[in-house]
Backbone and ligand atoms as CSV (ligand in chain L), in Angstrom:
chain,resi,resn,atom,element,x,y,z
A,1,MET,N,N,155.563,-47.388,42.299
A,1,MET,CA,C,154.341,-46.586,42.428
A,1,MET,C,C,154.677,-45.109,42.580
A,2,ALA,N,N,153.864,-44.241,41.979
A,2,ALA,CA,C,154.140,-42.801,42.054
A,2,ALA,C,C,153.626,-42.248,43.385
A,3,ASP,N,N,154.447,-42.328,44.427
A,3,ASP,CA,C,153.964,-41.867,45.736
A,3,ASP,C,C,154.876,-40.797,46.347
A,4,ARG,N,N,155.845,-40.296,45.551
A,4,ARG,CA,C,156.784,-39.322,46.092
A,4,ARG,C,C,156.545,-37.948,45.462
A,5,ILE,N,N,157.057,-36.905,46.129
A,5,ILE,CA,C,157.012,-35.563,45.538
A,5,ILE,C,C,158.441,-35.171,45.171
A,6,LEU,N,N,158.610,-34.641,43.973
A,6,LEU,CA,C,159.921,-34.181,43.508
A,6,LEU,C,C,160.028,-32.671,43.693
A,7,VAL,N,N,161.117,-32.229,44.317
A,7,VAL,CA,C,161.435,-30.800,44.317
A,7,VAL,C,C,162.721,-30.659,43.503
A,8,ALA,N,N,162.607,-30.109,42.301
A,8,ALA,CA,C,163.742,-30.016,41.379
A,8,ALA,C,C,164.140,-28.553,41.211
A,9,TYR,N,N,165.437,-28.295,41.168
A,9,TYR,CA,C,165.877,-26.900,41.113
A,9,TYR,C,C,167.146,-26.764,40.280
A,10,ALA,N,N,167.395,-25.528,39.864
A,10,ALA,CA,C,168.709,-25.155,39.335
A,10,ALA,C,C,169.265,-24.093,40.284
A,11,THR,N,N,170.567,-23.960,40.298
A,11,THR,CA,C,171.174,-22.940,41.149
A,11,THR,C,C,172.547,-22.600,40.589
A,12,ARG,N,N,172.989,-21.353,40.722
A,12,ARG,CA,C,174.353,-21.021,40.324
A,12,ARG,C,C,175.236,-20.853,41.559
A,13,TYR,N,N,174.686,-20.240,42.610
A,13,TYR,CA,C,175.491,-19.958,43.806
A,13,TYR,C,C,174.890,-20.552,45.086
A,14,GLY,N,N,173.911,-21.446,44.946
A,14,GLY,CA,C,173.449,-22.209,46.104
A,14,GLY,C,C,172.204,-21.697,46.807
A,15,SER,N,N,171.814,-20.445,46.585
A,15,SER,CA,C,170.694,-19.932,47.392
A,15,SER,C,C,169.358,-20.583,47.009
A,16,THR,N,N,169.172,-20.879,45.724
A,16,THR,CA,C,167.917,-21.532,45.308
A,16,THR,C,C,167.890,-22.988,45.792
A,17,ALA,N,N,169.073,-23.617,45.856
A,17,ALA,CA,C,169.141,-24.990,46.381
A,17,ALA,C,C,168.628,-25.001,47.824
A,18,GLU,N,N,169.013,-23.990,48.611
A,18,GLU,CA,C,168.565,-23.942,50.010
A,18,GLU,C,C,167.064,-23.655,50.115
A,19,VAL,N,N,166.543,-22.854,49.197
A,19,VAL,CA,C,165.084,-22.614,49.170
A,19,VAL,C,C,164.375,-23.940,48.842
A,20,ALA,N,N,164.920,-24.680,47.865
A,20,ALA,CA,C,164.328,-25.976,47.492
A,20,ALA,C,C,164.354,-26.938,48.687
A,21,GLU,N,N,165.456,-26.947,49.431
A,21,GLU,CA,C,165.556,-27.826,50.615
A,21,GLU,C,C,164.485,-27.447,51.645
A,22,ALA,N,N,164.271,-26.150,51.845
A,22,ALA,CA,C,163.263,-25.694,52.824
A,22,ALA,C,C,161.862,-26.125,52.383
A,23,ILE,N,N,161.600,-26.058,51.081
A,23,ILE,CA,C,160.295,-26.500,50.559
A,23,ILE,C,C,160.141,-28.006,50.814
A,24,GLY,N,N,161.212,-28.743,50.521
A,24,GLY,CA,C,161.200,-30.196,50.741
A,24,GLY,C,C,160.952,-30.537,52.203
A,25,ASP,N,N,161.643,-29.841,53.119
A,25,ASP,CA,C,161.473,-30.086,54.566
A,25,ASP,C,C,160.022,-29.881,54.985
A,26,GLU,N,N,159.429,-28.813,54.470
A,26,GLU,CA,C,158.055,-28.483,54.860
A,26,GLU,C,C,157.080,-29.546,54.345
A,27,LEU,N,N,157.321,-30.019,53.132
A,27,LEU,CA,C,156.448,-31.068,52.571
A,27,LEU,C,C,156.613,-32.372,53.358
A,28,ARG,N,N,157.841,-32.630,53.817
A,28,ARG,CA,C,158.065,-33.842,54.630
A,28,ARG,C,C,157.327,-33.739,55.953
A,29,LYS,N,N,157.286,-32.524,56.514
A,29,LYS,CA,C,156.611,-32.325,57.813
A,29,LYS,C,C,155.150,-32.730,57.747
A,30,VAL,N,N,154.540,-32.555,56.557
A,30,VAL,CA,C,153.122,-32.943,56.453
A,30,VAL,C,C,152.978,-34.377,55.940
A,31,GLY,N,N,154.095,-35.118,55.990
A,31,GLY,CA,C,154.006,-36.560,55.769
A,31,GLY,C,C,154.363,-37.061,54.391
A,32,ALA,N,N,154.774,-36.158,53.497
A,32,ALA,CA,C,155.091,-36.616,52.136
A,32,ALA,C,C,156.505,-37.203,52.072
A,33,GLU,N,N,156.695,-38.144,51.149
A,33,GLU,CA,C,158.042,-38.644,50.821
A,33,GLU,C,C,158.564,-37.717,49.735
A,34,VAL,N,N,159.697,-37.083,49.984
A,34,VAL,CA,C,160.147,-36.013,49.084
A,34,VAL,C,C,161.598,-36.233,48.654
A,35,ASP,N,N,161.878,-36.011,47.377
A,35,ASP,CA,C,163.262,-35.960,46.892
A,35,ASP,C,C,163.553,-34.535,46.447
A,36,VAL,N,N,164.605,-33.945,46.972
A,36,VAL,CA,C,165.034,-32.606,46.532
A,36,VAL,C,C,166.292,-32.807,45.687
A,37,ARG,N,N,166.238,-32.478,44.404
A,37,ARG,CA,C,167.343,-32.815,43.493
A,37,ARG,C,C,167.630,-31.680,42.509
A,38,PRO,N,N,168.909,-31.523,42.137
A,38,PRO,CA,C,169.200,-30.625,41.003
A,38,PRO,C,C,168.504,-31.182,39.761
A,39,VAL,N,N,167.922,-30.309,38.990
A,39,VAL,CA,C,167.088,-30.757,37.870
A,39,VAL,C,C,167.887,-31.592,36.863
A,40,ASP,N,N,169.174,-31.303,36.727
A,40,ASP,CA,C,170.006,-32.033,35.755
A,40,ASP,C,C,170.218,-33.495,36.145
A,41,GLU,N,N,169.956,-33.838,37.399
A,41,GLU,CA,C,170.196,-35.220,37.851
A,41,GLU,C,C,168.970,-36.111,37.719
A,42,ILE,N,N,167.856,-35.545,37.250
A,42,ILE,CA,C,166.618,-36.344,37.252
A,42,ILE,C,C,166.446,-37.081,35.927
A,43,GLN,N,N,166.401,-38.401,36.034
A,43,GLN,CA,C,166.283,-39.236,34.827
A,43,GLN,C,C,164.869,-39.777,34.683
A,44,ASP,N,N,164.218,-40.054,35.821
A,44,ASP,CA,C,162.985,-40.832,35.775
A,44,ASP,C,C,161.917,-40.151,36.633
A,45,LEU,N,N,160.807,-39.827,36.000
A,45,LEU,CA,C,159.732,-39.147,36.749
A,45,LEU,C,C,158.693,-40.124,37.296
A,46,SER,N,N,158.848,-41.398,36.972
A,46,SER,CA,C,157.775,-42.337,37.339
A,46,SER,C,C,157.537,-42.468,38.853
A,47,PRO,N,N,158.532,-42.219,39.743
A,47,PRO,CA,C,158.219,-42.340,41.179
A,47,PRO,C,C,157.398,-41.168,41.735
A,48,TYR,N,N,157.113,-40.149,40.921
A,48,TYR,CA,C,156.570,-38.901,41.489
A,48,TYR,C,C,155.096,-38.677,41.179
A,49,ARG,N,N,154.365,-38.331,42.236
A,49,ARG,CA,C,152.937,-38.007,42.072
A,49,ARG,C,C,152.739,-36.503,41.918
A,50,ALA,N,N,153.803,-35.714,42.138
A,50,ALA,CA,C,153.734,-34.257,41.986
A,50,ALA,C,C,155.159,-33.731,41.837
A,51,ALA,N,N,155.293,-32.534,41.241
A,51,ALA,CA,C,156.635,-31.957,41.079
A,51,ALA,C,C,156.605,-30.463,41.370
A,52,VAL,N,N,157.609,-30.023,42.128
A,52,VAL,CA,C,157.815,-28.592,42.402
A,52,VAL,C,C,159.138,-28.246,41.728
A,53,ILE,N,N,159.119,-27.268,40.838
A,53,ILE,CA,C,160.322,-26.989,40.028
A,53,ILE,C,C,160.671,-25.509,40.141
A,54,GLY,N,N,161.947,-25.208,40.431
A,54,GLY,CA,C,162.304,-23.803,40.636
A,54,GLY,C,C,163.653,-23.436,40.059
A,55,SER,N,N,163.826,-22.128,39.869
A,55,SER,CA,C,165.076,-21.597,39.313
A,55,SER,C,C,165.326,-20.207,39.867
A,56,PRO,N,N,166.598,-19.815,39.969
A,56,PRO,CA,C,166.875,-18.405,40.209
A,56,PRO,C,C,166.633,-17.612,38.919
A,57,ILE,N,N,166.448,-16.322,39.049
A,57,ILE,CA,C,166.273,-15.458,37.872
A,57,ILE,C,C,167.615,-14.790,37.575
A,58,TYR,N,N,168.069,-14.923,36.335
A,58,TYR,CA,C,169.275,-14.225,35.880
A,58,TYR,C,C,168.917,-13.429,34.639
A,59,MET,N,N,169.122,-12.136,34.695
A,59,MET,CA,C,168.799,-11.229,33.584
A,59,MET,C,C,167.353,-11.454,33.109
A,60,GLY,N,N,166.479,-11.557,34.074
A,60,GLY,CA,C,165.046,-11.648,33.778
A,60,GLY,C,C,164.542,-13.040,33.430
A,61,LYS,N,N,165.457,-14.017,33.389
A,61,LYS,CA,C,165.034,-15.354,32.931
A,61,LYS,C,C,165.402,-16.440,33.928
A,62,TRP,N,N,164.710,-17.573,33.834
A,62,TRP,CA,C,165.137,-18.782,34.545
A,62,TRP,C,C,166.453,-19.257,33.943
A,63,LEU,N,N,167.236,-19.996,34.696
A,63,LEU,CA,C,168.379,-20.700,34.120
A,63,LEU,C,C,167.833,-21.720,33.116
A,64,PRO,N,N,168.618,-22.085,32.099
A,64,PRO,CA,C,168.075,-22.975,31.052
A,64,PRO,C,C,167.666,-24.371,31.552
A,65,GLY,N,N,168.383,-24.925,32.529
A,65,GLY,CA,C,168.151,-26.324,32.950
A,65,GLY,C,C,166.694,-26.670,33.227
A,66,PRO,N,N,166.026,-25.952,34.136
A,66,PRO,CA,C,164.648,-26.327,34.474
A,66,PRO,C,C,163.693,-26.172,33.287
A,67,GLN,N,N,163.924,-25.153,32.463
A,67,GLN,CA,C,163.034,-24.970,31.320
A,67,GLN,C,C,163.184,-26.121,30.319
A,68,VAL,N,N,164.428,-26.525,30.073
A,68,VAL,CA,C,164.685,-27.653,29.160
A,68,VAL,C,C,164.051,-28.926,29.731
A,69,PHE,N,N,164.199,-29.099,31.053
A,69,PHE,CA,C,163.626,-30.276,31.728
A,69,PHE,C,C,162.101,-30.309,31.535
A,70,ILE,N,N,161.460,-29.163,31.696
A,70,ILE,CA,C,159.993,-29.104,31.569
A,70,ILE,C,C,159.585,-29.365,30.115
A,71,GLU,N,N,160.352,-28.777,29.186
A,71,GLU,CA,C,160.075,-28.994,27.766
A,71,GLU,C,C,160.149,-30.485,27.435
A,72,LYS,N,N,161.243,-31.099,27.907
A,72,LYS,CA,C,161.501,-32.503,27.588
A,72,LYS,C,C,160.447,-33.436,28.194
A,73,ASN,N,N,159.985,-33.063,29.401
A,73,ASN,CA,C,159.082,-33.954,30.144
A,73,ASN,C,C,157.651,-33.428,30.193
A,74,GLN,N,N,157.316,-32.522,29.282
A,74,GLN,CA,C,156.016,-31.849,29.401
A,74,GLN,C,C,154.834,-32.810,29.371
A,75,GLN,N,N,154.949,-33.860,28.558
A,75,GLN,CA,C,153.816,-34.790,28.466
A,75,GLN,C,C,153.542,-35.453,29.810
A,76,HIS,N,N,154.614,-35.933,30.440
A,76,HIS,CA,C,154.453,-36.571,31.755
A,76,HIS,C,C,154.001,-35.544,32.793
A,77,LEU,N,N,154.623,-34.368,32.770
A,77,LEU,CA,C,154.318,-33.347,33.795
A,77,LEU,C,C,152.864,-32.874,33.721
A,78,ARG,N,N,152.280,-32.973,32.525
A,78,ARG,CA,C,150.867,-32.559,32.399
A,78,ARG,C,C,149.915,-33.533,33.086
A,79,THR,N,N,150.431,-34.705,33.471
A,79,THR,CA,C,149.559,-35.706,34.102
A,79,THR,C,C,149.623,-35.662,35.639
A,80,ILE,N,N,150.504,-34.809,36.187
A,80,ILE,CA,C,150.602,-34.706,37.659
A,80,ILE,C,C,150.555,-33.219,38.057
A,81,PRO,N,N,150.191,-32.908,39.324
A,81,PRO,CA,C,150.233,-31.500,39.729
A,81,PRO,C,C,151.673,-30.978,39.779
A,82,VAL,N,N,151.857,-29.795,39.208
A,82,VAL,CA,C,153.190,-29.175,39.132
A,82,VAL,C,C,153.109,-27.765,39.718
A,83,ALA,N,N,154.117,-27.386,40.502
A,83,ALA,CA,C,154.199,-26.004,41.014
A,83,ALA,C,C,155.560,-25.426,40.626
A,84,TYR,N,N,155.608,-24.125,40.385
A,84,TYR,CA,C,156.863,-23.471,40.008
A,84,TYR,C,C,157.241,-22.425,41.050
A,85,PHE,N,N,158.548,-22.262,41.261
A,85,PHE,CA,C,158.986,-21.108,42.047
A,85,PHE,C,C,160.220,-20.474,41.417
A,86,ALA,N,N,160.304,-19.161,41.580
A,86,ALA,CA,C,161.452,-18.399,41.087
A,86,ALA,C,C,162.069,-17.660,42.268
A,87,VAL,N,N,163.402,-17.509,42.226
A,87,VAL,CA,C,164.128,-16.813,43.289
A,87,VAL,C,C,164.895,-15.664,42.634
A,88,GLY,N,N,164.705,-14.465,43.145
A,88,GLY,CA,C,165.397,-13.321,42.538
A,88,GLY,C,C,165.564,-12.189,43.518
A,89,LEU,N,N,166.351,-11.205,43.115
A,89,LEU,CA,C,166.594,-10.085,44.035
A,89,LEU,C,C,165.599,-8.958,43.855
A,90,THR,N,N,165.052,-8.819,42.623
A,90,THR,CA,C,164.137,-7.705,42.385
A,90,THR,C,C,162.790,-7.948,43.063
A,91,VAL,N,N,162.615,-9.150,43.577
A,91,VAL,CA,C,161.340,-9.524,44.201
A,91,VAL,C,C,161.047,-8.664,45.430
A,92,THR,N,N,162.107,-8.132,46.035
A,92,THR,CA,C,161.906,-7.299,47.228
A,92,THR,C,C,161.422,-5.897,46.842
A,93,ASP,N,N,161.469,-5.589,45.552
A,93,ASP,CA,C,161.121,-4.241,45.104
A,93,ASP,C,C,159.616,-3.984,45.238
A,94,ARG,N,N,159.297,-2.793,45.674
A,94,ARG,CA,C,157.857,-2.478,45.842
A,94,ARG,C,C,157.196,-2.093,44.510
A,95,ASN,N,N,158.044,-1.811,43.501
A,95,ASN,CA,C,157.520,-1.367,42.221
A,95,ASN,C,C,156.826,-2.529,41.499
A,96,PRO,N,N,155.502,-2.412,41.249
A,96,PRO,CA,C,154.775,-3.539,40.649
A,96,PRO,C,C,155.283,-3.901,39.257
A,97,GLU,N,N,155.816,-2.906,38.519
A,97,GLU,CA,C,156.336,-3.188,37.173
A,97,GLU,C,C,157.547,-4.121,37.248
A,98,ILE,N,N,158.406,-3.854,38.236
A,98,ILE,CA,C,159.612,-4.669,38.403
A,98,ILE,C,C,159.224,-6.085,38.843
A,99,LEU,N,N,158.254,-6.162,39.740
A,99,LEU,CA,C,157.774,-7.462,40.209
A,99,LEU,C,C,157.164,-8.261,39.045
A,100,LYS,N,N,156.435,-7.531,38.195
A,100,LYS,CA,C,155.819,-8.180,37.031
A,100,LYS,C,C,156.887,-8.806,36.134
A,101,LYS,N,N,158.015,-8.077,35.988
A,101,LYS,CA,C,159.113,-8.587,35.150
A,101,LYS,C,C,159.682,-9.871,35.751
A,102,ALA,N,N,159.819,-9.885,37.083
A,102,ALA,CA,C,160.358,-11.087,37.740
A,102,ALA,C,C,159.381,-12.252,37.534
A,103,GLU,N,N,158.103,-11.971,37.646
A,103,GLU,CA,C,157.096,-13.028,37.447
A,103,GLU,C,C,157.102,-13.539,36.006
A,104,ALA,N,N,157.444,-12.631,35.075
A,104,ALA,CA,C,157.473,-13.012,33.652
A,104,ALA,C,C,158.556,-14.053,33.368
A,105,SER,N,N,159.511,-14.214,34.301
A,105,SER,CA,C,160.545,-15.244,34.109
A,105,SER,C,C,159.905,-16.632,34.027
A,106,MET,N,N,158.664,-16.753,34.509
A,106,MET,CA,C,157.997,-18.063,34.504
A,106,MET,C,C,156.978,-18.205,33.368
A,107,ASP,N,N,156.854,-17.166,32.529
A,107,ASP,CA,C,155.836,-17.220,31.465
A,107,ASP,C,C,156.022,-18.441,30.555
A,108,ALA,N,N,157.274,-18.671,30.139
A,108,ALA,CA,C,157.530,-19.754,29.177
A,108,ALA,C,C,157.144,-21.112,29.763
A,109,VAL,N,N,157.545,-21.365,31.014
A,109,VAL,CA,C,157.242,-22.689,31.586
A,109,VAL,C,C,155.754,-22.813,31.921
A,110,ARG,N,N,155.122,-21.693,32.219
A,110,ARG,CA,C,153.675,-21.747,32.490
A,110,ARG,C,C,152.911,-22.145,31.240
A,111,LEU,N,N,153.431,-21.728,30.088
A,111,LEU,CA,C,152.773,-22.107,28.830
A,111,LEU,C,C,152.974,-23.592,28.523
A,112,LEU,N,N,154.126,-24.112,28.905
A,112,LEU,CA,C,154.421,-25.524,28.623
A,112,LEU,C,C,153.556,-26.450,29.467
A,113,VAL,N,N,153.543,-26.203,30.781
A,113,VAL,CA,C,152.746,-27.020,31.707
A,113,VAL,C,C,152.104,-26.056,32.702
A,114,ASN,N,N,150.806,-26.092,32.770
A,114,ASN,CA,C,150.072,-25.168,33.634
A,114,ASN,C,C,150.229,-25.574,35.107
A,115,PRO,N,N,150.799,-24.705,35.955
A,115,PRO,CA,C,151.045,-25.103,37.349
A,115,PRO,C,C,149.807,-24.948,38.237
A,116,VAL,N,N,149.773,-25.735,39.320
A,116,VAL,CA,C,148.686,-25.570,40.300
A,116,VAL,C,C,149.002,-24.403,41.237
A,117,GLU,N,N,150.285,-24.015,41.300
A,117,GLU,CA,C,150.689,-22.915,42.195
A,117,GLU,C,C,152.015,-22.332,41.696
A,118,VAL,N,N,152.191,-21.049,41.936
A,118,VAL,CA,C,153.427,-20.368,41.538
A,118,VAL,C,C,153.924,-19.539,42.713
A,119,GLY,N,N,155.239,-19.583,42.971
A,119,GLY,CA,C,155.798,-18.776,44.066
A,119,GLY,C,C,156.976,-17.975,43.566
A,120,ILE,N,N,157.202,-16.830,44.189
A,120,ILE,CA,C,158.364,-16.019,43.810
A,120,ILE,C,C,158.962,-15.448,45.096
A,121,PHE,N,N,160.255,-15.711,45.287
A,121,PHE,CA,C,160.875,-15.408,46.582
A,121,PHE,C,C,162.157,-14.590,46.425
A,122,PRO,N,N,162.426,-13.710,47.386
A,122,PRO,CA,C,163.703,-12.993,47.382
A,122,PRO,C,C,164.860,-13.966,47.619
A,123,GLY,N,N,166.000,-13.692,46.979
A,123,GLY,CA,C,167.149,-14.590,47.070
A,123,GLY,C,C,168.313,-13.989,47.833
A,124,ARG,N,N,169.505,-14.430,47.436
A,124,ARG,CA,C,170.735,-13.970,48.099
A,124,ARG,C,C,171.770,-13.636,47.029
A,125,LEU,N,N,172.441,-12.548,47.234
A,125,LEU,CA,C,173.540,-12.184,46.332
A,125,LEU,C,C,174.721,-11.706,47.161
A,126,GLU,N,N,175.841,-12.436,47.063
A,126,GLU,CA,C,177.067,-12.037,47.762
A,126,GLU,C,C,178.063,-11.626,46.687
A,127,SER,N,N,178.816,-10.571,46.922
A,127,SER,CA,C,179.745,-10.150,45.863
A,127,SER,C,C,180.945,-11.081,45.762
A,128,SER,N,N,181.291,-11.778,46.863
A,128,SER,CA,C,182.424,-12.698,46.782
A,128,SER,C,C,181.951,-14.019,46.168
A,129,GLY,N,N,182.828,-14.661,45.416
A,129,GLY,CA,C,182.517,-15.979,44.852
A,129,GLY,C,C,181.797,-15.922,43.522
A,130,LEU,N,N,181.460,-14.740,43.026
A,130,LEU,CA,C,180.767,-14.657,41.734
A,130,LEU,C,C,181.757,-14.875,40.593
A,131,SER,N,N,181.253,-15.389,39.473
A,131,SER,CA,C,182.102,-15.507,38.284
A,131,SER,C,C,182.467,-14.095,37.824
A,132,PHE,N,N,183.507,-14.002,36.982
A,132,PHE,CA,C,183.951,-12.681,36.513
A,132,PHE,C,C,182.798,-11.940,35.833
A,133,THR,N,N,182.084,-12.657,34.961
A,133,THR,CA,C,180.978,-12.026,34.221
A,133,THR,C,C,179.894,-11.530,35.173
A,134,ASP,N,N,179.503,-12.389,36.108
A,134,ASP,CA,C,178.435,-11.996,37.041
A,134,ASP,C,C,178.876,-10.820,37.913
A,135,ARG,N,N,180.156,-10.851,38.328
A,135,ARG,CA,C,180.662,-9.757,39.172
A,135,ARG,C,C,180.623,-8.439,38.402
A,136,THR,N,N,180.980,-8.522,37.118
A,136,THR,CA,C,180.983,-7.316,36.281
A,136,THR,C,C,179.558,-6.767,36.138
A,137,ILE,N,N,178.596,-7.672,35.899
A,137,ILE,CA,C,177.199,-7.237,35.740
A,137,ILE,C,C,176.695,-6.610,37.046
A,138,VAL,N,N,176.988,-7.287,38.147
A,138,VAL,CA,C,176.520,-6.804,39.455
A,138,VAL,C,C,177.068,-5.400,39.734
A,139,LYS,N,N,178.347,-5.178,39.365
A,139,LYS,CA,C,178.959,-3.854,39.558
A,139,LYS,C,C,178.303,-2.829,38.642
A,140,MET,N,N,178.080,-3.263,37.397
A,140,MET,CA,C,177.533,-2.349,36.387
A,140,MET,C,C,176.148,-1.850,36.785
A,141,ILE,N,N,175.310,-2.777,37.245
A,141,ILE,CA,C,173.930,-2.371,37.571
A,141,ILE,C,C,173.795,-1.976,39.046
A,142,ARG,N,N,174.930,-1.988,39.746
A,142,ARG,CA,C,174.963,-1.628,41.178
A,142,ARG,C,C,173.882,-2.387,41.963
A,143,ALA,N,N,173.860,-3.704,41.738
A,143,ALA,CA,C,172.864,-4.527,42.429
A,143,ALA,C,C,173.161,-4.551,43.927
A,144,LYS,N,N,172.100,-4.561,44.716
A,144,LYS,CA,C,172.305,-4.658,46.166
A,144,LYS,C,C,172.731,-6.086,46.511
A,145,THR,N,N,173.562,-6.219,47.529
A,145,THR,CA,C,173.978,-7.561,47.937
A,145,THR,C,C,173.417,-7.871,49.329
A,146,GLY,N,N,173.310,-9.148,49.617
A,146,GLY,CA,C,172.812,-9.575,50.926
A,146,GLY,C,C,171.924,-10.791,50.779
A,147,ASP,N,N,171.488,-11.298,51.926
A,147,ASP,CA,C,170.594,-12.458,51.931
A,147,ASP,C,C,169.192,-11.983,52.302
A,148,PHE,N,N,168.299,-11.998,51.318
A,148,PHE,CA,C,166.946,-11.463,51.517
A,148,PHE,C,C,165.903,-12.573,51.606
A,149,ARG,N,N,166.378,-13.805,51.767
A,149,ARG,CA,C,165.423,-14.917,51.754
A,149,ARG,C,C,164.511,-14.863,52.981
A,150,ASN,N,N,163.238,-15.160,52.727
A,150,ASN,CA,C,162.216,-15.080,53.771
A,150,ASN,C,C,161.695,-16.509,53.994
A,151,TRP,N,N,162.302,-17.163,54.994
A,151,TRP,CA,C,162.009,-18.590,55.183
A,151,TRP,C,C,160.557,-18.836,55.561
A,152,GLY,N,N,159.967,-17.900,56.286
A,152,GLY,CA,C,158.552,-18.041,56.665
A,152,GLY,C,C,157.673,-18.076,55.423
A,153,ALA,N,N,157.964,-17.181,54.460
A,153,ALA,CA,C,157.170,-17.122,53.223
A,153,ALA,C,C,157.363,-18.403,52.407
A,154,VAL,N,N,158.600,-18.902,52.378
A,154,VAL,CA,C,158.882,-20.133,51.618
A,154,VAL,C,C,158.102,-21.303,52.220
A,155,ARG,N,N,158.131,-21.398,53.546
A,155,ARG,CA,C,157.464,-22.511,54.226
A,155,ARG,C,C,155.929,-22.420,54.074
A,156,ALA,N,N,155.415,-21.206,54.179
A,156,ALA,CA,C,153.958,-21.022,54.018
A,156,ALA,C,C,153.538,-21.421,52.595
A,157,TRP,N,N,154.384,-21.068,51.636
A,157,TRP,CA,C,154.086,-21.421,50.241
A,157,TRP,C,C,154.083,-22.942,50.063
A,158,ALA,N,N,155.067,-23.606,50.686
A,158,ALA,CA,C,155.148,-25.076,50.576
A,158,ALA,C,C,153.878,-25.714,51.137
A,159,GLN,N,N,153.352,-25.150,52.212
A,159,GLN,CA,C,152.103,-25.697,52.783
A,159,GLN,C,C,150.935,-25.508,51.814
A,160,ALA,N,N,150.895,-24.334,51.178
A,160,ALA,CA,C,149.824,-24.075,50.193
A,160,ALA,C,C,149.950,-25.045,49.022
A,161,VAL,N,N,151.196,-25.302,48.592
A,161,VAL,CA,C,151.430,-26.250,47.497
A,161,VAL,C,C,150.931,-27.637,47.901
A,162,ASN,N,N,151.222,-28.027,49.122
A,162,ASN,CA,C,150.784,-29.341,49.602
A,162,ASN,C,C,149.259,-29.477,49.498
A,163,GLN,N,N,148.567,-28.400,49.870
A,163,GLN,CA,C,147.093,-28.450,49.793
A,163,GLN,C,C,146.608,-28.548,48.353
A,164,LYS,N,N,147.271,-27.788,47.471
A,164,LYS,CA,C,146.880,-27.832,46.041
A,164,LYS,C,C,147.140,-29.219,45.460
A,165,ILE,N,N,148.261,-29.829,45.864
A,165,ILE,CA,C,148.585,-31.171,45.367
A,165,ILE,C,C,147.516,-32.157,45.833
A,166,ALA,N,N,147.147,-32.027,47.103
A,166,ALA,CA,C,146.141,-32.938,47.661
A,166,ALA,C,C,144.797,-32.769,46.955
A,167,ALA,N,N,144.486,-31.530,46.554
A,167,ALA,CA,C,143.175,-31.264,45.950
A,167,ALA,C,C,143.155,-31.588,44.452
A,168,ALA,N,N,144.339,-31.752,43.860
A,168,ALA,CA,C,144.407,-31.908,42.381
A,168,ALA,C,C,143.935,-33.298,41.941
L,1,FMN,C1,C,174.433,-11.520,36.944
L,1,FMN,C2,C,173.196,-11.581,37.773
L,1,FMN,C3,C,171.965,-11.266,37.205
L,1,FMN,C4,C,170.792,-11.305,37.983
L,1,FMN,N1,N,169.595,-10.988,37.394
L,1,FMN,C5,C,168.470,-10.965,38.160
L,1,FMN,C6,C,167.226,-10.581,37.584
L,1,FMN,O1,O,167.108,-10.300,36.392
L,1,FMN,N2,N,166.131,-10.537,38.396
L,1,FMN,C7,C,166.204,-10.863,39.718
L,1,FMN,O2,O,165.175,-10.792,40.415
L,1,FMN,N3,N,167.371,-11.263,40.302
L,1,FMN,C8,C,168.502,-11.313,39.539
L,1,FMN,N4,N,169.695,-11.713,40.093
L,1,FMN,C9,C,169.720,-12.159,41.493
L,1,FMN,C10,C,169.657,-13.690,41.634
L,1,FMN,O3,O,168.453,-14.184,41.100
L,1,FMN,C11,C,169.738,-14.047,43.130
L,1,FMN,O4,O,171.006,-13.657,43.602
L,1,FMN,C12,C,169.485,-15.524,43.385
L,1,FMN,O5,O,169.265,-15.728,44.777
L,1,FMN,C13,C,170.641,-16.387,42.913
L,1,FMN,O6,O,170.313,-17.732,43.043
L,1,FMN,P1,P,171.407,-18.897,43.154
L,1,FMN,O7,O,172.261,-18.604,44.368
L,1,FMN,O8,O,170.591,-20.133,43.346
L,1,FMN,O9,O,172.195,-18.930,41.891
L,1,FMN,C14,C,170.859,-11.682,39.352
L,1,FMN,C15,C,172.113,-12.016,39.909
L,1,FMN,C16,C,173.259,-11.971,39.142
L,1,FMN,C17,C,174.591,-12.349,39.772
């Protein structure tokens, strides 16, 4: 029976995985049975009555995994409530144009399956542990580093998602 909620994510350095876990914890607090899984590990959507799907933003885009997953499963996903979240560093920027660009990372998936809710959260960037390419890009664009995640905002969003799922 479809009685569980899926929280599916992609991550390169772990920060989006932790945001997904926080969303899952909050949904469990309100009584839902929740699976938090990397999107690449999901084979079967039949146990799920709703899905929350998220990705970090890299160079303005979601990682390919979640988008491919949504494309592949769009027919099924259109039959249950779906919410999307993106994690990025430019989200902390006060400039509305920059924020708009970060939100545009979800345009493609929004067209595939219309979500009941969308969230966008500041992430974490540490200069150590990055791949050579990512380190080079970070240096080139002089990206700020640090952990900017706002757990209160993530948890509040998860509660709003829970209400939308219940109302759908
Ligand atoms: C090479 C590179 C490119 C990035 N591009 C963007 C971007 O276009 N927009 C944004 O908001 N954040 C960008 N970020 C920041 C990441 O989205 C942020 O660090 C996120 O928390 C990483 O998630 P992860 O730890 O789950 O991989 C970039 C980070 C790196 C290393």
